C-alpha positions in Angstrom: -19.2 -18.8 -38.7 -17.1 -18.7 -41.8 -15.8 -15.2 -42.3 -16.5 -13.6 -45.7 -14.1 -11.2 -47.3 -16.5 -8.3 -46.2 -16.2 -9.5 -42.5 -12.4 -9.5 -42.8 -12.5 -6.0 -44.4 -14.6 -4.6 -41.6 -12.3 -6.2 -39.0 -9.2 -4.8 -40.8 -10.8 -1.3 -40.9 -11.6 -1.5 -37.2 -8.0 -2.2 -36.5 -6.5 0.2 -39.0 -4.8 -2.7 -40.9 -3.9 -3.0 -44.5 -4.9 -6.2 -46.3 -1.6 -8.0 -45.4 -2.1 -7.6 -41.7 0.6 -6.1 -39.5 0.3 -4.2 -36.2 -3.1 -2.7 -35.3 -2.9 1.0 -34.6 -6.5 1.4 -33.4 -9.4 -0.7 -32.3 -12.7 0.9 -32.9 -15.5 1.3 -35.4 -18.3 3.7 -34.7 -21.7 3.1 -36.4 -25.3 4.0 -35.8 -28.5 2.2 -36.8 -28.9 2.4 -40.6 -25.1 2.4 -41.3 -24.4 0.2 -44.3 -22.0 -2.0 -42.3 -24.3 -2.5 -39.3 -25.5 -6.0 -40.5 -21.8 -7.1 -40.9 -20.9 -5.6 -37.5 -23.9 -7.4 -35.8 -22.8 -10.8 -37.4 -19.3 -10.3 -36.1 -20.7 -9.3 -32.7 -22.9 -12.5 -32.4 -19.9 -14.6 -33.4 -17.7 -13.0 -30.8 -15.3 -11.3 -33.3 -16.5 -7.9 -32.0 -17.7 -6.4 -28.7 -19.9 -3.3 -28.5 -20.9 -0.5 -26.2 -22.6 2.8 -26.4 -20.4 5.4 -28.0 -19.1 7.6 -25.2 -18.2 10.3 -27.7 -21.7 10.8 -29.0 -24.4 8.9 -30.9 -24.2 5.3 -32.2 -22.2 2.4 -31.0 -18.5 1.8 -30.4 -17.5 -1.6 -31.8 -14.1 -3.1 -30.9 -12.4 -6.3 -32.3 -12.0 -9.0 -29.7 -8.9 -11.2 -29.4 -10.8 -13.7 -31.7 -11.4 -10.9 -34.2 -7.8 -9.7 -34.2 -6.5 -13.3 -34.6 -8.9 -13.8 -37.5 -7.1 -11.1 -39.6 -3.6 -11.9 -38.3 -3.3 -8.6 -36.3 -0.6 -8.0 -33.9 -1.5 -5.3 -31.4 1.0 -2.7 -30.6 1.4 -1.9 -26.9 1.1 1.8 -26.3 2.9 3.5 -23.4 -0.5 3.9 -21.6 -1.7 0.3 -22.1 
């Protein structure tokens, strides 16, 4: 899969990144059926740039960038004290 600019934007948003990369400060994107980015999220999921599970905080789905997704946008991941 060739990532479009929109795929990269969604990955960066998921990770809390600016356009130039840097350290990720989060790793989640919550969306429900009908969300405008659901088609993009599903494409990223199928290509293993994202993983998904039911949202433990409520409705919808909780998407997370995989290592492949983080690498695709040049994201370093900060280690938190609880990690």
